[in-house]
Structures are given as C-alpha cells and as structure tokens.
VEXLO-542984 format. One record per atom (N, C-alpha, C): z negated, x, y. Coordinates in steps of 0.05 Angstrom, whole numbers, padded with zeros to 5 digits, always signed. Atoms other than C-alpha are relative to their C-alpha. Layout:
# residues N
ZXY ...
END
This chain:
# residues 88
-00027-00002-00011 -00032+00218-00126 +00018-00015-00019 -00018+00016+00016 +00021+00169-00149 +00027+00000+00013 -00027+00001-00011 +00096+00165-00141 +00008-00029+00004 -00011+00026-00005 +00131+00105-00111 +00024-00004-00018 -00024+00004+00017 +00185+00072-00153 +00025+00008+00016 -00025-00008-00013 +00255+00096-00138 +00014-00024+00012 -00017+00021-00013 +00297+00055-00090 +00027+00012+00006 -00027-00010-00005 +00371+00067-00091 +00009-00010+00027 -00011+00008-00026 +00412+00060-00027 +00005-00030+00001 -00004+00029-00004 +00410-00012-00002 -00018-00017-00017 +00018+00016+00016 +00355-00033-00051 -00029+00006+00007 +00029-00005-00004 +00279-00038-00050 -00014-00002-00027 +00017+00002+00023 +00224-00030-00101 -00028-00008+00009 +00026+00010-00008 +00159-00069-00097 -00021+00002-00022 +00022+00001+00018 +00091-00066-00129 -00025-00011+00014 +00025+00010-00011 +00021-00094-00119 -00021+00021-00003 +00022-00019+00000 -00037-00048-00100 -00025-00017-00001 +00026+00014+00003 -00106-00072-00122 -00018+00012-00020 +00020-00012+00018 -00169-00058-00160 +00008-00004-00030 -00007+00005+00028 -00141-00089-00225 +00030-00006-00003 -00028+00008+00001 -00067-00098-00209 +00015+00019-00019 -00015-00017+00019 -00017-00073-00261 +00018+00020+00015 -00018-00017-00015 +00026-00042-00206 -00013+00027+00007 +00016-00024-00008 -00024+00007-00175 -00029-00007-00001 +00028+00006+00003 -00094+00001-00200 -00017+00020+00015 +00018-00017-00015 -00149+00028-00154 -00028-00009-00007 +00025+00011+00009 -00212+00015-00194 -00025+00013+00012 +00023-00014-00010 -00258+00064-00158 -00011-00011+00026 +00009+00010-00026 -00264+00025-00092 -00005-00030-00002 +00006+00028+00003 -00300-00042-00096 +00006-00016+00026 -00009+00014-00024 -00276-00060-00025 +00029-00008-00002 -00028+00007+00004 -00205-00066-00051 +00000-00024-00019 -00001+00024+00017 -00190-00135-00079 +00017+00005-00025 -00015-00003+00025 -00160-00145-00148 +00030+00003+00006 -00027-00003-00010 -00092-00155-00114 -00002+00000+00030 +00006-00003-00029 -00097-00129-00043 +00025+00001+00018 -00023-00003-00018 -00029-00110-00016 +00026+00003-00017 -00027-00003+00012 +00045-00115-00033 +00012+00024+00014 -00013-00024-00011 +00080-00048-00024 +00029-00001-00007 -00029+00000+00004 +00155-00046-00015 +00012+00026+00011 -00012-00026-00008 +00191+00021-00014 +00030-00003+00001 -00029+00003-00002 +00263+00023+00011 +00014+00028+00001 -00011-00027+00000 +00273+00098+00005 -00005+00016+00025 +00005-00013-00026 +00256+00113+00078 -00027-00007+00011 +00026+00009-00011 +00194+00073+00095 -00014-00018-00020 +00016+00017+00018 +00138+00036+00060 -00009-00024+00017 +00007+00024-00014 +00128-00036+00081 -00025-00011-00015 +00026+00009+00011 +00056-00061+00070 -00005-00028+00010 +00007+00028-00006 +00037-00135+00068 -00026-00006-00014 +00026+00007+00012 -00036-00155+00057 +00003-00027-00014 +00000+00025+00015 -00043-00208+00003 -00021-00018+00013 +00017+00018-00015 -00074-00269+00037 -00027-00004-00013 +00025+00004+00014 -00128-00277-00016 -00018+00024+00000 +00017-00024+00000 -00153-00206-00007 -00022-00003+00021 +00023+00005-00017 -00222-00203+00025 -00003+00020+00024 +00005-00020-00021 -00223-00139+00066 +00025+00008+00014 -00024-00006-00016 -00177-00115+00121 +00013+00027-00009 -00014-00025+00002 -00126-00060+00119 +00002+00012+00028 -00001-00013-00026 -00129-00009+00176 +00024+00019+00000 -00023-00017-00005 -00066+00024+00202 -00001+00009+00029 +00002-00012-00027 -00070+00071+00262 -00025-00011+00014 +00026+00008-00011 -00143+00049+00271 -00003-00030+00005 +00001+00029-00006 -00126-00026+00277 +00002-00016-00026 -00004+00018+00022 -00133-00083+00228 +00028-00011+00001 -00028+00009+00001 -00063-00101+00206 +00005-00014-00027 -00008+00014+00024 -00035-00151+00156 +00028+00008-00009 -00028-00008+00006 +00037-00126+00159 +00007+00024+00017 -00009-00023-00015 +00064-00058+00179 +00018+00018-00017 -00018-00018+00013 +00112-00002+00161 -00009+00029+00004 +00008-00028-00002 +00095+00071+00146 +00025+00017-00005 -00020-00021+00006 +00139+00132+00148 -00015+00024-00011 +00012-00024+00012 +00127+00200+00116 -00020+00012+00020 +00021-00013-00017 +00062+00231+00143 -00020-00020+00011 +00019+00020-00010 +00027+00165+00160 -00017-00009-00023 +00019+00010+00020 -00031+00132+00124 -00012-00027+00008 +00016+00024-00005 -00071+00068+00118 -00025+00001-00016 +00026-00001+00013 -00142+00053+00096 -00008-00028-00009 +00013+00024+00010 -00173-00001+00053 -00027+00009-00011 +00026-00008+00009 -00248+00004+00042 -00006+00029+00006 +00006-00028-00003 -00267+00076+00029 +00024+00018-00007 -00023-00015+00010 -00197+00097+00006 +00023+00002+00021 -00023-00005-00017 -00142+00128+00048 +00025+00004-00017 -00026-00002+00014 -00070+00119+00024 +00019+00014+00019 -00019-00015-00017 -00022+00172+00052 +00028+00000-00013 -00027-00001+00008 +00053+00171+00048 +00010+00028+00005 -00009-00028-00002 +00077+00242+00033 +00026+00003-00015 -00025-00007+00013 +00143+00272+00013 -00006+00020-00023 +00004-00019+00022 +00145+00305-00055 +00016+00025+00005 
END
C-alpha cells in the first residue's frame, strides 16, 4: 500500500511506476517493466499512461489500455499485480 503524492487544487503530481523506477518500485513482478507507466494524480482521479518502451500491457476494466483514468474504487492490472485506487 502506497500513498499518492499530494496534489493541491489546480495542480497535478506525477510519478513513474515500474520494477526499478525511483517513483514507485514494484520489484516483485517480473512482468512489470523497469519503467512501465506514468501515473498522474490530480486530487480526484488517477491518469495512467503506459510508457511506450514497456513490454507488457496494462489491463483496465478487462481491456488492454495504454491511456485511461481511474476514480476511487477502480483498479488496473499489470502482470500478476493489481493496483487499486482507494481513499484513505
């Protein structure tokens, strides 16, 4: 479980999710590329953009997606790992 960076009104906070990325390291799943997705949090929704060099797809609502937006209660899957957006 990890917290997203704070985004003040009218701003966004971004990080890179990946197996060895300094933003959000996910070393336990070898299906996740070193830098797999850019995550942008605007305080209300999470915008996910797959890094073009990443090898495996991202699934959102059961479909392969390269770009999508999540709201609280939704999730996406890369490899064997499910990422859920929950409210603290």
